[in-house]
N, C-alpha and C positions, 0 to 999 in steps of 0.2 A: 302678419304675412311672412315676415322674415323668420319667425320662430318655426312655422310650418315648413318653410323651405329648408332650414337647417335639419329638422327632423327627417325630412325626405332624403337629404344628402347623407345623413348618418346611416339610415336604413340601407341605402344603396351601397355605401362603403362596407357595411357589415355583410351584405350578401356577396360582395366581391371577395371579401376575406374568406368567407365560408367556401367559396369556389376555389380560391387559391390562397391558403392560409400562410404561405411562406413569403408572399410578396410584400417587401418592406414598405414600398411607397403607399400601398393601401392602408397599412397600419399607421403611418405618420399622418396621412390624410384624415383618418378617423380620429386620431388623437387631437389634431388641430380643430376639427369640427366640434368634437365634444367639449373642448376647452372654450370655444366661442359660445357654445350653447350653455355653458356652466354645468355640464353633466359629466364631470370626470368620474363620479361614482359609477355611472352607467358604463363608462368606458372600461374601468377596471373589472366590473362584473362581467362584461363581454370577454375580456381577456381571460378571466378565470374559466368561463364556459368553454372557450377554445382549448385551454390547457387540460381540462378534465377529460376531454375526448381525444385530444392530440398532445400528450405530455411532452413530446419532443419539439413542440413549436417554439422556436427561439424568439421571434418578435414578441409574442404574448408574454413570455417569461421576462423579457427585458423590461417591459413596462411594469409588470407586477412586482418585480424585485426592486424597483426604484421607489416603491411606496414604503412608508414607515411611519413612526409616531409623529414626525414633524411634517408629514404631508397632509394635504387636504382630505385624502381618502386612505387612511392607514390600513394596512393589511397585516394580520398576524401570519407572517410568512411560514413559520414552522407549522402552525395548525393547518393552514391551507395545503402546504406541500405534503403533509401526512395524509390528508384527504385524497390528494392526487395519487399517492402511492397505494393507498388502500384500493382505489379504483383500478390502478394499473400496476399491480405488484411485480410484474415481470418486465417492466419497462426500465431500462438502465438510466435513461435520461431523467426520469422522475426521481430515482434514487440519488443521482448526482446532485440534483437541485436540493434534495433533502439534506445531503451532506453539507452543502454550502450554507443552507439556512441554519443548521445547527451550529456550524463553525462560527457564524456571525452572531446569532441571537439565542441559541439554545445551549444545552449542555450534553456532554457525552453520555452520561448515564441514562438520561432520558431517551436518547437516540438508541442505545443498546436495548433498553426495555421495549421500545417500539419494534426493533428488529426481531427480538424474541417473540413478540406477539405475532408478527407476520410469519415467522418461521413455523410457529405452531399451526397457523391457519393454512399454510401452503408447504407441505412436506417436500415439494420438489423445487422450491425456490432457492436458486444458487446465489442470487444477488444479496439477499439478506444474510445468508450463511457466510459469504466472503467477508462481510462487514463484521460479523460476530467473531470470525477467526482473527481478524486484525486486532480487534479490541482485546480478546482473550490473550493473544500473544503479547501485546503491549503491557498488559497488567499481570503477566505471569500466572494466568489462570489455566494451568496446563491440563487439568482433568477436563475442563470445559472445552479447551482447544482440541484435545484428542477426540472428544465426542463429535464436535462440529466438523472436524477434518474427515472423520470416518463417514459422516453423512454426505459431505461433498464428494468424497471418493466413490461412494455408492451411486451417486447421481452422475458423476463424471469421472470415471476411472483413470482417464488420461490427464488429470489435472496435476501437473508436476509440482506446482506451488503447494497444493494441499498435502501431497506426499512429503514435501520438504518440511512444512510446518508440523506434520505429524512426527517426523524425525526429530525436530527441535524439541518437541514436547517430551518425547521419550528420553532424549539426552538430558534434558533439564531434571528429569526424575531418576537419573542414573540407570535407566533401562537401555543399556548401550546396544545390546544385540537387536532389540526392536528398532532402535534408532538407525543402526546400520542398514537393516532391511528396508526401512522406509526411504532412506536416502538413495539406496540402490534402485528402488522403484521409481523415484523421481528422475534419476539419471537415465533409466530405460526410456522414459518418455521425453526427456529433454537432455540429451548428452552434453550440451554446452552450458549447462546450468552451473555457473561459477559458485554461487552460494552453496549449492548442494555438495559440490566437490570439496569446498573448503570445510564445511561442517562435517562431512564424512571424515575428512582428515583429522579434525579435532577429536572426534569420537574415537577413532583408531589411536590417536595420541594418548587419550585418557585411558585406553585399554592397555597401553604399553605395546601396541602393535605398530612400531615406529616405521618399519619398511612400508607397510600399507599406508600409513599416514603420509610418508614422503611421496608416494605415488599419487595420492589424492591432491596434495599441495602442488605438486609439479603440474598436474592437469589443470588446477585452478589458475596457476600462474601462466600457463600456456594460453589460456583463454582470455586472461586479463592481466597483463604484466604490470599494470599500474596500481593494482590492488595491494596495499601494504600488508594486510593480515596474513595471507598464506606465506609471504616471504619470511616474516618474523617466525612463524611457527615451523616453517621448513628448517630454518636455522636451529631452532630449539630441538627439533626431532633428530637432526644430525648430532647435536651435542649429546642427547640421551643415548644415541647409538654408539657414541665414542668415535664418530667420524669427524674429527676436529678439522681436518683439512677441507672437507666438503662444507663444514659449517663456516669456516673462514671465507671460502669462495662465495658462499651465499651472502655473507656479510658484505663482501666487496661489491657484489651485484646489487644489493640493496642500496648501498651508498652511491653507486654510480647512477642508478635509475631513480631512486627515491630517497634523496639525501635527508628529507625531513623526517624519515622514519628512524633516524639514528637514536634519538632519545628513547623512543618506545622499545627498540630492540635492546638497547643498553640496560634499561630497567628490567626487562624480562630475563636477560642473561644474569643480571645481578641477583635477582630473586632465586633463580635456579642454583647459582653458586652458593648462596646462603643456605638453601634448603638441603643441598647435597653435602655441605660441609667439606667440599673437595676443591682442589686447585685445578681440576680438569678444565674448568670453564675460563680460568683466568687469562690464558693466552689469547682467547677469542675476544674477551672484553678489552684487552690491551690492543688488539688488532683493530677493534671497532673504534677505540679512542683515537688511534692514529689516523684513521681515514675519515673521522667525523669532520664536518665542515666547521 
């Protein structure tokens, strides 16, 4: 009799969850009842059913993600989450759970292979292409990164990050004019994009367009004065321009605001001095040494 009563209570809980799947108390009650009935496998199966139709359901995910090889009802979390993504390829929460599953139990190359599979199946899926872009950039696969960024831009022309990644790819391949054009497109869409301003400055620097580089670095600094990189390269640009007084002023500002950048700036100026075979940089290195902590 008690067995039938437990089953009846379990069914009632399942119906309550189907009506209101986000109610935590119903989930904990169902978990307790299934544990008493010795039917944890049934409980996990029910959780998976809810997730397949509602991939953003946090209570169900919390129970499924607690299972593993050491549990009574282990779940191959990677395989299950891939199944959920295939059913819901445009649901960001499903992709986030897949990211977590691979981070803990899978491998990056397998995840990228899966992303490529979904991208081929869904030519308008931005979620998978964003992950591919991150992977290609991390592993310096610039030809692939250019291709996927162009796909993203075609789907979402105002995606500033895609434009910036495109600029990075062109810069890495020494295609500086294309890089500048891409960064400028990124900044049209996101004028306060610090990374794009800094990277634009770097490309101008490599082109020998130091005045334009200075303007870009100054813009990056105005947006984030605690970012060390544009400060260092601003100083370097002034040295290249022969503006030693401005370079010294930049050094002093760096030391006042970011004293831990001293070694980084010192090393860069030293490399520049050796490369140029000139004493032009020496007074600035001396100045840096005097104000270093």
